[in-house]
N, C-alpha and C positions, 0 to 999 in steps of 0.2 A: 485636142490642141496640145502640143508640148509645151513647157513652160517656155517663157521668153528667155532668148539666148541660147536655147537647145535646138538643134535643127534634126529632124528625123531622118532616116535614110531616104524615104520618099521625098522630102522636100529637097535634100541634096541632089537625089537624082534628077529631079525635075528641073531643078535650078541649073544643073550642069548640062542637061539636053537643051533647055532653052537659051542658055547663054546669059541668063539674068536670073536673078532672084526675086520672083514674085510673091513669096510667102507673106511679107507684111501686108501686101495689097489684098492677097486673097483672104487672109484672116480678117482684114477689115470689112470685106464684102461678104463674109459669111453670115447666114442668116442664123440668128440664134433661137434656139427654140423657147418658146414662151408658154406659161401654165395656161391651160383652158380658161380657168376662173379670171386671168388677167384680160383675156382676149374677148370673152363672151359678152360682157356688157355693151362693149364698143360695137359689136356686130349686131347685137339686139336693137341699138339706137340707129345703126345705119339702115337696117331692114324696117324699122318703124313698127315692130310687131305689136307694142302696146297699142298704137293707133288702130292697126288691123283689127286687134282683138276686141277694142271698144266699138268698131264699127260692127262686127259680128254680134255682139252683145246688144246693140241698138235694134238690129233687125229682129232678134229673138223677143226683146221687150216690146217692140212696135206692135207685134202680132197679139200680144196679150194686154197691152196697156191702153191701146187706142180702140175707138168704137168700131165694131165689126163692119159696119158699113162704110166707113172711111178706109179700112184695111183692105177691103174688096177692090178699091178703086186708087189707093195710093200706097206705094212702097218706097222705103228709104233706099237711095241709090250711092250714097257716099257721105263722107263727114271730112271736110277739109277745113283747116283753121278756125274751128269752132262754128262753122255753118252746116247743118245738115241739109243735104240735097235730096228731095222727094220727088219722084216721078208719078205723075197722075195720069190716068188712063183717057181723060176726055177734058176738054175746056169747061164743061158744065160743072164738073166736079171740082176743078180747079178754082172756079169761081166760088163755089159753095164753101170749100175749105178756107181759102184765103179770106173771104168777107166773114165768115161765122166762126169758124173751129181753130184758126191758126194759134190764137192765144192760148186756148184750152189745150192743144196739142204741146206747144212749147211749155207750157206750166207742167205738164206731166212728165215730159221728157227731163226737163230741168229738175224737177223733184227727184227722179230716179238717177239721173247720171251726175248732176251738179250744174251750176251755171257755167262754169269754166269749161266743161266739154262740149255743151251744147249752147251757144250763144244766140243762134238764130237759125231760122228755117227758111229754106229757098224751095218753093215749089214750081214745077214745071211740067207741062205736058210732055209726055214721052214714053 
């Protein structure tokens, strides 16, 4: 962009052709280039990549941290607002896990990820 007050030949020709000088309006609407370092943090938060990475970590840790008998019948499905959703393959295993193993599973996961990441667990047949 030329300095304010100076008009380029292109701007003069366009103003003459249009019959109106739109240079100030065009310069106001021009998209300014920004550094990637300034834009990236916002993009990361918009895509919630940190949350998605935590979900992937939970799936990895689930298989090694939880009893293999439970892992064979229950798998984490997602994490939303501090609640881990776990799909269980049958109502029998759902009842077993909810009655006897829920507290143990929650304690192990909270020990690994922190109480602010996983606040509670919701089991469902699915």
